[in-house]
C-alpha positions, 0 to 999 in steps of 0.5 A, spaced: 427 275 703 426 282 706 427 286 700 422 282 696 417 283 701 418 290 701 418 290 693 411 287 693 409 291 699 410 298 695 408 295 688 401 293 692 401 300 695 403 303 689 397 300 685 392 302 691 394 309 690 393 309 682 386 306 683 384 311 688 387 317 684 385 315 677 378 313 680 376 320 682 381 323 677 378 321 671 374 315 671 368 318 675 367 323 669 365 316 665 362 312 670 361 313 678 359 306 679 366 304 676 370 309 680 366 307 686 368 299 685 375 302 684 375 305 690 373 299 694 378 294 690 383 300 693 380 299 700 382 292 700 389 292 698 392 295 704 391 290 709 393 285 704 399 289 703 401 289 710 400 281 710 405 280 705 410 285 708 409 282 715 409 274 712 415 270 715 419 267 710 423 260 711 430 264 712 427 269 717 429 269 724 422 270 728 421 273 735 422 267 739 428 264 736 434 264 740 439 269 738 445 266 739 447 269 746 446 264 751 446 270 757 440 273 753 437 267 751 437 265 758 434 272 761 428 272 755 427 264 757 426 266 764 421 272 763 417 268 758 416 263 763 420 257 759 426 256 764 425 251 769 427 253 776 
């Protein structure tokens, strides 16, 4: 799952770089509004890429899942206020 998310992130960020560099490298020579539009699209891609990269998959362990070490889980539960005294 992590490899798939990482690959998607790099594809999105690579597309962002291609859009930005091509917009001001040669598209602006023919159409400045098109170059600006390409940059606006490139501006939206990084937050989407971050959401894709940080999405939790069905098999991923999440931060509050038990680790399997009873002493560590007990200690974290006490810190989080989940432990009943």
